[in-house]
C-alpha positions as CSV (number, residue, x, y, z in Angstrom):
1,X,0.0,0.0,0.0
2,X,1.4,3.4,-0.9
3,X,1.6,6.4,1.3
4,X,-1.4,8.1,-0.2
5,X,-3.6,5.1,0.5
6,X,-2.4,5.0,4.1
7,X,-3.2,8.6,4.6
8,X,-6.7,8.2,3.1
9,X,-7.4,5.3,5.4
10,X,-6.0,7.3,8.4
11,X,-8.4,10.2,7.6
12,X,-11.3,7.8,7.1
13,X,-10.6,6.2,10.5
14,X,-10.6,9.7,12.0
15,X,-14.0,10.2,10.4
16,X,-15.2,6.8,11.8
17,X,-14.2,8.0,15.3
18,X,-16.2,11.2,14.8
19,X,-19.2,9.2,13.7
20,X,-18.9,6.8,16.6
21,X,-18.6,9.7,19.0
22,X,-21.7,11.2,17.5
23,X,-23.7,8.1,18.2
24,X,-22.3,6.9,21.6
25,X,-22.9,9.3,24.4
26,X,-20.0,8.2,26.4
27,X,-17.4,9.0,23.7
28,X,-16.3,12.5,23.1
29,X,-14.0,13.8,20.4
30,X,-13.0,17.5,20.6
31,X,-12.3,18.3,16.9
32,X,-11.1,16.6,13.8
33,X,-7.4,17.0,14.8
34,X,-8.1,15.1,18.0
35,X,-9.9,12.4,15.9
36,X,-6.9,12.1,13.6
37,X,-4.5,11.8,16.5
38,X,-6.7,9.3,18.2
39,X,-7.0,7.2,15.0
40,X,-3.2,7.2,14.8
41,X,-2.7,6.2,18.4
42,X,-5.5,3.6,18.2
43,X,-3.7,2.0,15.2
44,X,-0.4,1.9,17.1
45,X,-2.1,0.5,20.2
46,X,-3.9,-2.2,18.1
47,X,-0.6,-3.1,16.4
48,X,1.5,-3.4,19.6
49,X,-0.6,-3.8,22.7
50,X,-3.7,-5.7,21.4
51,X,-1.8,-8.9,20.3
52,X,-0.2,-9.2,23.8
53,X,-3.6,-8.7,25.5
54,X,-5.2,-11.2,23.2
55,X,-2.5,-13.8,23.9
56,X,-2.8,-13.2,27.7
57,X,-6.6,-13.5,27.6
58,X,-6.6,-16.5,25.3
59,X,-8.2,-18.9,27.9
60,X,-11.2,-16.6,28.6
61,X,-11.4,-15.9,24.9
62,X,-11.7,-19.6,24.2
63,X,-14.3,-20.1,27.0
64,X,-16.4,-17.2,25.6
65,X,-15.9,-18.4,22.0
66,X,-14.2,-15.2,21.1
67,X,-16.7,-12.7,22.5
68,X,-14.1,-11.5,25.0
69,X,-12.3,-9.9,22.1
70,X,-15.1,-7.3,22.1
71,X,-14.0,-6.3,25.6
72,X,-10.4,-6.2,24.6
73,X,-11.3,-3.9,21.7
74,X,-13.1,-1.6,24.1
75,X,-10.1,-1.7,26.4
76,X,-7.9,-0.6,23.4
77,X,-10.3,2.3,22.8
78,X,-10.0,3.3,26.5
79,X,-6.2,3.1,26.4
80,X,-6.3,5.5,23.5
81,X,-8.5,7.9,25.4
82,X,-6.0,8.0,28.2
83,X,-3.2,8.9,25.9
84,X,-4.9,11.4,23.6
85,X,-6.1,14.8,24.8
86,X,-9.4,15.7,23.3
87,X,-10.6,12.1,23.0
88,X,-12.5,10.8,26.0
89,X,-14.2,7.5,26.6
90,X,-16.4,7.3,29.7
91,X,-17.3,3.8,31.0
92,X,-17.0,0.2,30.0
93,X,-20.2,0.0,27.9
94,X,-19.3,3.1,25.9
95,X,-15.9,1.7,25.2
96,X,-17.2,-1.8,24.2
97,X,-20.1,-0.6,22.1
98,X,-18.0,2.2,20.7
99,X,-15.3,-0.3,19.6
100,X,-18.0,-2.4,17.8
101,X,-19.4,0.7,16.0
102,X,-16.0,2.0,15.2
103,X,-15.1,-1.4,13.6
104,X,-18.2,-1.3,11.5
105,X,-17.7,2.3,10.4
106,X,-14.0,1.8,9.6
107,X,-14.8,-1.4,7.6
108,X,-17.4,0.4,5.5
109,X,-15.3,3.5,4.9
110,X,-12.1,1.6,4.2
111,X,-14.0,-0.6,1.7
112,X,-14.5,2.5,-0.4
113,X,-10.7,3.0,-0.8
114,X,-9.3,1.3,-3.9
115,X,-5.7,0.2,-3.6
């Protein structure tokens, strides 16, 4: 993937964060710049921290038939909110449902990008 495609996907993930914040009351994004930075940090957290957490929670993930991954995704969103000023996630359910919605929005928007 070239740099232009990466930047377009980054911006679309920022838009997905704004859409998610508009729907979920417990998620707040203060401006598009905060959304872009949060999208960048979320991507880094998902690339580095998430695989470690998934591995550590493998037994509970197996017991719940993978549903615990939704909780892990919400936790990644919460970690991002701790790191990024202007992006706030309030509560477990806001993080978990927000992560689900964010995944749906990101998938739809990224499907529009032609590589």
